N, CA, C and O of each residue as an XYZ file, in Angstrom:
364
protein
N     -65.603    -10.821    -10.615
C     -65.818    -10.632     -9.079
C     -65.129    -11.834     -7.949
O     -64.612    -11.670     -6.844
N     -65.471    -13.555     -9.070
C     -65.393    -14.198     -7.919
C     -63.359    -14.258     -8.032
O     -62.716    -15.020     -7.310
N     -62.713    -13.346     -9.018
C     -61.230    -13.725     -9.005
C     -60.599    -13.171     -8.253
O     -59.457    -13.392     -7.850
N     -61.875    -11.800     -7.826
C     -61.265    -10.723     -6.002
C     -60.949    -11.600     -5.439
O     -59.841    -12.043     -5.135
N     -61.948    -11.915     -5.260
C     -62.526    -12.863     -3.877
C     -61.684    -14.340     -3.539
O     -61.687    -14.878     -2.432
N     -60.851    -14.943     -4.950
C     -60.511    -15.948     -4.846
C     -58.798    -15.525     -4.357
O     -58.084    -16.166     -3.585
N     -58.421    -14.086     -5.184
C     -56.798    -13.543     -4.948
C     -57.038    -12.916     -3.175
O     -56.084    -12.952     -2.398
N     -57.834    -12.602     -2.919
C     -58.147    -11.638     -1.253
C     -58.319    -13.137     -0.622
O     -58.331    -13.111      0.609
N     -58.422    -14.122     -1.057
C     -58.561    -15.395      0.618
C     -56.844    -15.926      0.176
O     -56.025    -16.599      0.803
N     -56.803    -15.420     -0.869
C     -55.247    -16.309     -1.024
C     -54.172    -15.464     -0.210
O     -53.198    -16.001      0.318
N     -54.392    -14.288     -0.159
C     -53.694    -13.435      0.442
C     -54.274    -12.812      1.921
O     -54.063    -11.817      2.615
N     -55.109    -13.989      1.964
C     -55.241    -14.180      3.800
C     -54.708    -14.871      4.323
O     -54.281    -14.795      5.475
N     -54.554    -16.346      2.989
C     -53.977    -17.534      3.972
C     -52.840    -17.434      3.774
O     -52.324    -17.854      4.810
N     -51.709    -17.010      2.787
C     -50.706    -16.486      2.888
C     -50.388    -15.655      3.912
O     -49.199    -15.386      3.744
N     -50.879    -14.974      5.100
C     -50.739    -13.928      5.995
C     -51.078    -15.012      7.094
O     -50.250    -14.860      7.993
N     -51.844    -15.921      7.366
C     -52.630    -16.585      8.173
C     -51.457    -17.863      9.251
O     -51.304    -19.019      8.857
N     -50.947    -17.470     10.232
C     -50.427    -18.469     10.840
C     -51.357    -20.142     11.004
O     -50.971    -21.300     10.844
N     -52.337    -19.710     11.286
C     -53.326    -21.162     11.149
C     -53.483    -21.974     10.085
O     -54.027    -23.049     10.337
N     -53.130    -21.749      8.846
C     -52.801    -23.002      7.810
C     -51.376    -22.812      7.724
O     -50.626    -21.873      7.992
N     -51.169    -24.361      7.125
C     -49.800    -24.707      6.929
C     -48.990    -24.465      6.375
O     -49.079    -23.850      5.312
N     -47.889    -24.862      6.894
C     -46.732    -23.215      5.762
C     -46.810    -24.164      4.310
O     -47.041    -23.456      3.329
N     -46.684    -25.392      4.051
C     -46.549    -25.409      2.270
C     -48.034    -24.645      1.851
O     -47.820    -23.734      1.051
N     -49.246    -24.776      2.143
C     -50.309    -24.262      1.764
C     -50.063    -22.552      1.728
O     -50.482    -21.680      0.968
N     -49.115    -22.523      3.013
C     -48.766    -20.725      2.966
C     -48.124    -20.305      1.790
O     -48.332    -19.332      1.065
N     -46.986    -21.573      1.715
C     -45.685    -21.125      0.119
C     -46.619    -20.915     -0.834
O     -46.820    -19.816     -1.351
N     -47.557    -22.522     -1.256
C     -48.109    -22.422     -2.041
C     -49.007    -20.547     -2.534
O     -48.621    -19.816     -3.445
N     -50.053    -20.300     -1.693
C     -50.376    -18.919     -2.065
C     -49.264    -17.727     -1.620
O     -49.645    -16.573     -1.819
N     -48.282    -17.860     -1.193
C     -47.094    -16.664     -1.825
C     -46.741    -16.488     -3.169
O     -46.575    -15.447     -3.805
N     -46.607    -18.244     -3.673
C     -46.121    -18.084     -5.013
C     -46.504    -17.535     -6.093
O     -46.032    -16.915     -7.046
N     -48.007    -18.120     -5.501
C     -49.574    -17.725     -6.444
C     -49.549    -16.198     -6.560
O     -49.501    -15.588     -7.628
N     -49.578    -15.778     -5.621
C     -49.828    -14.354     -5.744
C     -48.589    -13.152     -6.188
O     -48.905    -12.193     -6.892
N     -46.952    -13.369     -5.608
C     -46.058    -13.418     -6.474
C     -46.215    -13.647     -7.902
O     -46.259    -12.610     -8.564
N     -46.270    -14.286     -8.281
C     -46.754    -14.545     -9.435
C     -47.910    -13.844    -10.339
O     -47.753    -13.663    -11.547
N     -48.977    -13.504     -9.702
C     -49.548    -13.166    -10.202
C     -49.447    -11.310    -10.204
O     -50.070    -10.591    -10.986
N     -48.688    -10.927     -9.333
C     -48.387     -9.297     -9.423
C     -47.159     -9.283    -10.361
O     -47.513     -8.513    -11.254
N     -46.075     -9.653    -10.615
C     -44.961     -9.901    -10.978
C     -45.896    -10.123    -12.719
O     -45.636     -9.274    -13.572
N     -46.300    -10.574    -12.864
C     -47.029    -10.631    -14.460
C     -47.940     -9.124    -14.940
O     -48.112     -8.549    -16.015
N     -48.308     -8.918    -13.762
C     -49.347     -7.627    -13.721
C     -48.150     -6.358    -13.824
O     -48.316     -5.427    -14.613
N     -47.270     -6.422    -13.176
C     -46.059     -5.558    -13.145
C     -45.350     -5.531    -14.299
O     -45.115     -4.427    -14.792
N     -44.882     -6.708    -14.941
C     -44.423     -6.531    -16.495
C     -44.919     -6.475    -17.436
O     -44.237     -6.212    -18.426
N     -46.517     -6.723    -17.586
C     -47.082     -5.853    -18.252
C     -47.573     -4.908    -18.489
O     -47.977     -4.378    -19.524
N     -47.543     -4.577    -17.145
C     -47.687     -2.312    -17.401
C     -46.055     -1.856    -17.576
O     -45.738     -1.130    -18.519
N     -45.143     -2.289    -16.692
C     -44.267     -2.054    -17.735
C     -43.244     -1.868    -18.904
O     -42.122     -1.396    -19.089
N     -44.203     -2.469    -19.561
C     -44.050     -2.959    -21.141
C     -45.146     -1.693    -21.871
O     -45.085     -1.174    -22.985
N     -45.984     -1.503    -20.903
C     -47.166     -0.533    -21.674
C     -46.744      0.639    -21.383
O     -47.232      1.645    -21.897
N     -45.915      0.663    -20.641
C     -45.078      2.023    -20.432
C     -43.992      2.250    -21.157
O     -44.037      3.192    -21.948
N     -42.925      1.548    -21.071
C     -41.460      1.526    -21.604
C     -41.217      0.579    -22.926
O     -40.048      0.562    -23.311
N     -41.831      0.062    -23.417
C     -41.346     -0.681    -24.668
C     -42.481     -0.785    -25.645
O     -41.963     -1.266    -26.653
N     -43.619     -0.608    -25.851
C     -44.467     -0.767    -26.539
C     -44.978      1.347    -27.351
O     -45.631      2.195    -26.743
N     -44.546      1.443    -28.337
C     -44.655      2.561    -28.840
C     -46.081      3.064    -29.383
O     -47.094      2.376    -29.264
N     -46.068      4.018    -29.842
C     -47.384      4.749    -30.486
C     -48.569      4.956    -29.275
O     -49.757      5.225    -29.456
N     -47.852      4.741    -27.970
C     -49.357      5.805    -27.336
C     -48.814      7.299    -26.664
O     -47.694      7.758    -26.445
N     -50.308      7.839    -26.442
C     -49.399      8.754    -26.098
C     -49.526      9.213    -24.303
O     -50.176      8.766    -23.358
N     -48.542     10.315    -24.475
C     -47.926     10.501    -23.240
C     -49.133     10.396    -22.053
O     -48.781      9.907    -20.979
N     -50.094     10.694    -22.153
C     -50.990     10.791    -21.138
C     -51.413      9.020    -20.427
O     -51.484      8.678    -19.247
N     -51.656      8.077    -21.877
C     -51.683      6.883    -21.569
C     -50.591      6.261    -20.913
O     -50.863      5.444    -20.033
N     -49.300      6.521    -21.205
C     -48.094      6.302    -20.534
C     -47.865      6.442    -19.206
O     -47.276      5.713    -18.408
N     -48.686      7.993    -19.021
C     -48.001      8.179    -17.846
C     -49.287      7.481    -16.368
O     -49.000      7.279    -15.188
N     -50.728      7.267    -17.108
C     -51.604      6.012    -16.707
C     -50.683      4.634    -16.272
O     -50.408      4.137    -15.181
N     -50.466      4.400    -17.188
C     -49.984      2.988    -16.833
C     -48.927      3.005    -15.919
O     -48.630      2.055    -15.194
N     -48.397      4.016    -15.951
C     -47.206      4.129    -14.857
C     -47.516      4.337    -13.776
O     -46.782      3.939    -12.871
N     -48.469      4.891    -13.545
C     -49.373      4.844    -11.964
C     -49.377      3.889    -11.714
O     -48.466      3.400    -11.047
N     -50.502      3.142    -12.181
C     -50.727      1.794    -12.008
C     -49.417      0.689    -11.731
O     -49.346     -0.148    -10.832
N     -48.539      0.945    -12.680
C     -47.216      0.059    -12.406
C     -46.690      0.405    -10.878
O     -46.237     -0.386    -10.051
N     -46.871      1.703    -10.771
C     -46.179      2.146     -8.832
C     -47.528      1.651     -7.689
O     -47.329      1.138     -6.588
N     -48.540      1.880     -8.132
C     -49.067      1.050     -7.397
C     -49.046     -0.591     -7.318
O     -48.733     -1.151     -6.268
N     -49.328     -1.173     -8.263
C     -49.343     -2.498     -8.098
C     -47.302     -2.805     -7.418
O     -47.062     -3.874     -6.858
N     -46.654     -2.215     -7.521
C     -45.249     -2.388     -7.322
C     -45.852     -2.014     -5.131
O     -46.014     -2.859     -4.250
N     -45.981     -0.662     -5.056
C     -46.755     -0.576     -3.397
C     -47.178     -1.236     -3.087
O     -46.861     -1.612     -1.959
N     -48.025     -1.795     -3.656
C     -49.099     -3.035     -3.275
C     -48.115     -4.191     -2.866
O     -48.114     -4.488     -1.672
N     -47.226     -4.920     -3.762
C     -47.223     -6.046     -3.436
C     -45.638     -6.054     -2.407
O     -45.425     -7.087     -1.771
N     -44.835     -5.152     -2.323
C     -44.440     -4.860     -1.494
C     -44.602     -4.537      0.166
O     -43.953     -4.531      1.212
N     -46.031     -4.258     -0.413
C     -46.750     -3.840      1.303
C     -47.378     -5.468      1.833
O     -47.799     -5.796      2.942
N     -47.245     -6.265      0.593
C     -48.127     -7.811      1.119
C     -46.354     -8.267      1.301
O     -45.896     -8.685      2.365
N     -45.780     -8.136      0.415
C     -44.047     -9.153      1.189
C     -43.548     -8.346      2.760
O     -43.182     -8.950      3.769
N     -43.664     -6.863      2.601
C     -43.276     -6.501      4.163
C     -44.163     -7.742      5.301
O     -43.516     -8.548      5.970
N     -45.560     -7.682      5.329
C     -46.869     -7.965      5.956
C     -46.233     -9.599      5.966
O     -46.153     -9.969      7.137
N     -45.855    -10.462      5.186
C     -45.245    -12.066      4.992
C     -43.840    -11.984      5.712
O     -43.726    -12.929      6.493
N     -42.900    -11.281      5.702
C     -42.107    -11.219      6.370
C     -42.364    -10.793      8.135
O     -42.000    -11.227      9.228
N     -43.093     -9.841      7.674
C     -43.407     -9.746      9.433
C     -44.265    -10.658     10.241
O     -44.020    -10.447     11.429
N     -44.842    -11.249     10.147
C     -45.507    -12.487     10.685
C     -44.346    -13.875     10.679
O     -44.120    -14.624     11.630
N     -43.736    -13.924      9.323
C     -43.112    -14.924      9.577
C     -41.958    -14.387     10.884
O     -41.935    -15.033     11.932
N     -41.235    -13.431     10.738
C     -40.209    -13.201     11.881
C     -40.833    -12.924     13.179
O     -40.121    -12.907     14.183
N     -42.428    -12.647     13.280
C     -42.984    -12.804     14.752
C     -43.019    -14.573     14.953
O     -42.560    -15.041     15.995
N     -43.400    -15.181     14.245
C     -44.046    -16.491     14.573
C     -42.613    -17.076     15.059
O     -42.487    -17.692     16.117
N     -41.493    -16.796     14.112
C     -40.201    -17.323     14.628
C     -39.641    -16.841     16.159
O     -39.740    -17.649     17.083
N     -39.247    -15.949     16.319
C     -39.718    -15.441     17.367
C     -39.986    -16.110     19.030
O     -39.283    -16.412     19.995
N     -41.707    -16.114     18.602
C     -42.922    -17.156     19.525
C     -41.849    -18.696     19.669
O     -41.745    -19.226     20.774
N     -41.139    -19.266     18.481
C     -40.838    -20.325     18.294
C     -39.847    -20.566     19.766
O     -39.950    -21.352     20.708
N     -38.962    -19.582     19.463
C     -37.615    -20.016     20.016
C     -37.917    -19.237     21.937
O     -36.956    -19.167     22.704
N     -38.516    -19.035     22.122
C     -39.382    -19.161     23.324
C     -39.643    -20.096     24.128
O     -40.423    -19.909     25.062
């Protein structure tokens, strides 16, 4: 439970413009590391580890796709916020 709150807080900090740039970068790296470890584990469960039923592999594949989409949405939000703050700094 507390890990969920910590992870969500880190995601909010990474997307906030009120947080300093080094803290945002650290949060982005931490979140990316967690997502990449989770997606790698799910990928291994789907395609590498043998002896699992097709149903279980399908469930892990769906979980992998959900994690991938969530990570891409997070990256899109970070890039969009970075682009907006960069554009406002020029003017």
